[in-house]
C-alpha positions as semicolon CSV with decimal commas, in nm:
position;residue;x (nm);y (nm);z (nm)
1;X;0,000;0,000;0,000
2;X;0,282;0,237;0,090
3;X;0,451;0,167;-0,243
4;X;0,127;0,240;-0,427
5;X;0,088;0,575;-0,248
6;X;0,448;0,668;-0,328
7;X;0,399;0,571;-0,693
8;X;0,082;0,779;-0,714
9;X;0,262;1,081;-0,571
10;X;0,532;1,040;-0,834
11;X;0,296;0,988;-1,127
12;X;0,023;1,241;-1,043
13;X;0,225;1,560;-1,110
14;X;0,332;1,424;-1,447
15;X;-0,026;1,335;-1,539
16;X;-0,148;1,680;-1,438
17;X;0,124;1,843;-1,644
18;X;0,038;1,622;-1,942
19;X;-0,329;1,712;-1,906
20;X;-0,236;2,081;-1,898
21;X;-0,024;2,048;-2,213
22;X;-0,307;1,867;-2,393
23;X;-0,551;2,137;-2,282
24;X;-0,320;2,411;-2,411
25;X;-0,289;2,239;-2,749
26;X;-0,658;2,145;-2,779
27;X;-0,788;2,494;-2,698
28;X;-0,533;2,678;-2,908
29;X;-0,408;2,857;-2,598
30;X;-0,048;2,847;-2,717
31;X;-0,143;3,028;-3,037
32;X;-0,338;3,295;-2,847
33;X;-0,052;3,342;-2,602
34;X;0,186;3,431;-2,885
35;X;-0,021;3,616;-3,146
36;X;-0,250;3,912;-3,071
37;X;-0,355;4,041;-3,415
38;X;-0,593;4,328;-3,480
39;X;-0,770;4,377;-3,813
40;X;-0,883;4,740;-3,776
41;X;-0,656;4,995;-3,947
42;X;-0,685;5,293;-3,715
43;X;-0,454;5,540;-3,891
44;X;-0,203;5,570;-4,175
45;X;0,125;5,759;-4,227
46;X;-0,067;6,024;-4,423
47;X;-0,223;6,141;-4,100
48;X;0,125;6,240;-3,981
49;X;0,204;6,419;-4,306
50;X;0,392;6,134;-4,473
51;X;0,334;6,010;-4,825
52;X;0,331;5,632;-4,856
53;X;0,256;5,351;-5,095
54;X;-0,008;5,099;-4,988
55;X;0,113;4,764;-5,122
56;X;-0,046;4,420;-5,146
57;X;0,183;4,127;-5,223
58;X;0,167;3,747;-5,208
59;X;0,376;3,485;-5,027
60;X;0,500;3,171;-5,200
61;X;0,222;2,971;-5,028
62;X;-0,040;3,204;-5,178
63;X;-0,127;3,430;-4,883
64;X;-0,203;3,795;-4,965
65;X;-0,028;4,044;-4,737
66;X;-0,045;4,421;-4,692
67;X;0,231;4,670;-4,616
68;X;0,331;5,035;-4,642
69;X;0,638;5,174;-4,815
70;X;0,729;5,516;-4,674
71;X;1,005;5,679;-4,883
72;X;1,255;5,941;-4,772
73;X;1,415;6,169;-5,032
74;X;1,759;6,154;-4,867
75;X;1,762;5,782;-4,784
76;X;2,036;5,546;-4,899
77;X;1,897;5,247;-4,706
78;X;1,558;5,082;-4,668
79;X;1,448;4,953;-4,328
80;X;1,227;4,643;-4,345
81;X;1,031;4,647;-4,020
82;X;0,912;4,324;-3,854
83;X;0,670;4,442;-3,586
84;X;0,571;4,279;-3,256
85;X;0,299;4,027;-3,179
86;X;0,009;4,266;-3,110
87;X;-0,203;4,504;-3,316
88;X;-0,102;4,582;-3,674
89;X;0,099;4,833;-3,876
90;X;-0,145;5,116;-3,800
91;X;-0,040;5,105;-3,433
92;X;0,316;5,199;-3,534
93;X;0,234;5,522;-3,720
94;X;0,384;5,756;-3,458
95;X;0,704;5,553;-3,453
96;X;0,714;5,543;-3,835
97;X;0,703;5,924;-3,842
98;X;0,993;5,954;-3,595
99;X;1,205;5,697;-3,777
100;X;1,141;5,868;-4,107
101;X;1,226;6,216;-3,982
102;X;1,514;6,140;-3,744
103;X;1,686;5,838;-3,901
104;X;1,612;5,937;-4,264
105;X;1,551;5,594;-4,412
106;X;1,296;5,443;-4,645
107;X;1,065;5,227;-4,434
108;X;0,874;4,918;-4,539
109;X;0,648;4,788;-4,266
110;X;0,404;4,504;-4,330
111;X;0,149;4,293;-4,149
112;X;0,199;3,921;-4,101
113;X;-0,078;3,688;-4,210
114;X;-0,385;3,738;-3,992
115;X;-0,286;4,093;-3,895
116;X;-0,444;4,411;-4,034
117;X;-0,556;4,361;-4,394
118;X;-0,333;4,058;-4,449
119;X;-0,512;3,729;-4,510
120;X;-0,456;3,399;-4,331
121;X;-0,377;3,292;-3,978
122;X;-0,038;3,351;-3,811
123;X;0,204;3,073;-3,725
124;X;0,579;3,048;-3,684
125;X;0,646;2,904;-4,029
126;X;0,384;3,138;-4,177
127;X;0,558;3,447;-4,044
128;X;0,885;3,326;-4,197
129;X;0,712;3,294;-4,535
130;X;0,573;3,645;-4,484
131;X;0,920;3,778;-4,408
132;X;1,061;3,613;-4,721
133;X;0,791;3,773;-4,937
134;X;0,852;4,119;-4,786
135;X;1,227;4,101;-4,846
136;X;1,189;3,968;-5,200
137;X;0,947;4,251;-5,277
138;X;1,191;4,519;-5,161
139;X;1,487;4,347;-5,331
140;X;1,296;4,364;-5,662
141;X;1,215;4,729;-5,604
142;X;1,575;4,822;-5,526
143;X;1,737;4,604;-5,791
144;X;2,115;4,578;-5,820
145;X;2,300;4,595;-5,487
146;X;1,984;4,547;-5,280
147;X;2,168;4,339;-5,019
148;X;2,386;4,643;-4,936
149;X;2,089;4,876;-4,895
150;X;1,846;4,677;-4,680
151;X;1,845;4,682;-4,299
152;X;1,633;4,424;-4,118
153;X;1,465;4,565;-3,806
154;X;1,272;4,338;-3,571
155;X;1,102;4,428;-3,247
156;X;0,996;4,169;-2,984
157;X;0,833;3,882;-3,180
158;X;0,953;4,056;-3,494
159;X;1,310;4,018;-3,370
160;X;1,273;3,641;-3,400
161;X;1,143;3,672;-3,757
162;X;1,409;3,925;-3,857
163;X;1,682;3,702;-3,710
164;X;1,559;3,410;-3,920
165;X;1,548;3,629;-4,232
166;X;1,907;3,736;-4,166
167;X;2,009;3,370;-4,202
168;X;1,826;3,340;-4,536
169;X;1,907;3,672;-4,707
170;X;2,216;3,893;-4,726
171;X;2,159;4,243;-4,588
172;X;2,333;4,558;-4,478
173;X;2,272;4,482;-4,110
174;X;2,032;4,351;-3,848
175;X;1,868;4,550;-3,566
176;X;1,691;4,360;-3,288
177;X;1,490;4,548;-3,029
178;X;1,369;4,372;-2,713
179;X;1,450;4,022;-2,843
180;X;1,367;3,711;-2,643
181;X;1,581;3,397;-2,630
182;X;1,308;3,156;-2,743
183;X;0,940;3,083;-2,682
184;X;1,040;2,808;-2,438
185;X;1,250;3,055;-2,237
186;X;0,967;3,309;-2,246
187;X;0,733;3,044;-2,107
188;X;0,985;2,977;-1,831
189;X;0,995;3,349;-1,748
190;X;0,616;3,390;-1,753
191;X;0,526;3,062;-1,581
192;X;0,826;2,967;-1,365
193;X;0,634;2,696;-1,178
194;X;0,497;2,527;-1,490
195;X;0,762;2,346;-1,698
196;X;0,563;2,371;-2,021
197;X;0,835;2,522;-2,241
198;X;0,975;2,194;-2,382
199;X;0,623;2,086;-2,485
200;X;0,531;2,395;-2,686
201;X;0,518;2,356;-3,063
202;X;0,634;2,709;-3,143
203;X;1,008;2,767;-3,115
204;X;1,124;3,110;-3,242
205;X;1,468;3,023;-3,107
206;X;1,650;3,354;-3,151
207;X;1,965;3,247;-2,966
208;X;2,027;2,964;-3,210
209;X;1,947;3,175;-3,515
210;X;2,178;3,458;-3,413
211;X;2,479;3,226;-3,396
212;X;2,464;3,198;-3,776
213;X;2,465;3,575;-3,834
214;X;2,708;3,709;-4,095
215;X;2,618;4,080;-4,088
216;X;2,662;4,359;-3,828
217;X;2,417;4,349;-3,537
218;X;2,266;4,612;-3,309
219;X;2,061;4,499;-3,008
220;X;1,852;4,746;-2,809
221;X;1,665;4,660;-2,490
222;X;1,480;4,855;-2,222
223;X;1,634;4,799;-1,880
224;X;1,285;4,788;-1,721
225;X;1,120;4,564;-1,980
226;X;0,827;4,402;-1,802
227;X;0,748;4,152;-2,080
228;X;1,078;4,031;-2,227
229;X;1,341;4,023;-1,951
230;X;1,641;4,248;-2,011
231;X;1,864;3,941;-1,962
232;X;1,711;3,787;-2,275
233;X;1,844;4,070;-2,486
234;X;2,189;4,032;-2,334
235;X;2,186;3,655;-2,391
236;X;2,092;3,699;-2,757
237;X;2,366;3,960;-2,798
238;X;2,628;3,740;-2,632
239;X;2,543;3,451;-2,867
240;X;2,603;3,661;-3,180
241;X;2,937;3,684;-3,362
242;X;3,114;4,017;-3,416
243;X;3,066;4,288;-3,530
244;X;2,792;4,380;-3,287
245;X;2,679;4,646;-3,041
246;X;2,445;4,639;-2,741
247;X;2,249;4,951;-2,647
248;X;2,062;4,939;-2,312
249;X;1,782;5,194;-2,268
250;X;1,766;5,308;-1,902
251;X;1,414;5,348;-1,767
252;X;1,246;5,197;-2,074
253;X;0,986;4,921;-2,053
254;X;0,874;4,701;-2,342
255;X;0,660;4,938;-2,545
256;X;0,816;5,278;-2,479
257;X;1,176;5,227;-2,587
258;X;1,173;5,496;-2,855
259;X;0,984;5,742;-2,631
260;X;1,210;5,693;-2,328
261;X;1,525;5,659;-2,537
262;X;1,444;5,983;-2,720
263;X;1,710;6,144;-2,938
264;X;1,980;5,906;-2,816
265;X;1,773;5,607;-2,930
266;X;1,728;5,743;-3,282
267;X;2,091;5,854;-3,299
268;X;2,201;5,495;-3,228
269;X;1,983;5,364;-3,509
270;X;2,105;5,627;-3,753
271;X;2,470;5,572;-3,663
272;X;2,438;5,196;-3,707
273;X;2,272;5,233;-4,046
274;X;2,529;5,487;-4,162
275;X;2,825;5,280;-4,045
276;X;2,697;4,960;-4,206
277;X;2,624;5,126;-4,539
278;X;2,819;5,016;-4,847
279;X;3,075;5,295;-4,805
280;X;3,140;5,245;-4,435
281;X;3,071;4,880;-4,351
282;X;3,426;4,821;-4,230
283;X;3,400;5,099;-3,970
284;X;3,173;4,908;-3,733
285;X;3,371;4,738;-3,457
């Protein structure tokens, strides 16, 4: 009897955990924990005085996506922006205006499948296909030398997608803002008492991707980030090969990095883009 009680105590936690994992998968909780899309377009760059091109394009698996190309007359580089897991491109209009005016780059920002006016339903592999289609679109628009004029910029979830794209396409450089290590490590940070990370189907393993990087890297992270721990950004940075630079943003949380960072934040972005341009790539150390 005593052996049976001991065995039950050993087995029961495992069964409860297995039941929890099955519940998460059956109810689609994992998907809803990662993706928070919004379909309503609440504003456009035109409302901030910017001209832009509203573009629809198609992925190689046939999904129709939507994005905005915001040109700058003095730009020598184009920033392809991979946004975070919530909302859509219309929730980045204020930031688009600041990047345009202060960093002086062309900006292409697009919605993943299931976000904004893009069709489909988001998934890890789906967002990689979306990233491929966005880059191929801009490469066609730029033409010769495109790989020396494109900067990949990913924020939060977008950092994972941008990091993957940097392993598939040559580029001028990679900027990651508030990157996490992986979905499993995020689950560990959010639910420290529930060891569900190894059972999740979504990976987005940024640390592993970044080890393969062959272009200059800039990592920015708010020191008071309440969603993605600051240590995640440092871990991703440490895993990357040179050349690279880490820029901590004192006082910044997850969603206010550019507001708290202010002029210094935008100066870091501009300096990185200028130093990694075709004329100055060797200057970054």
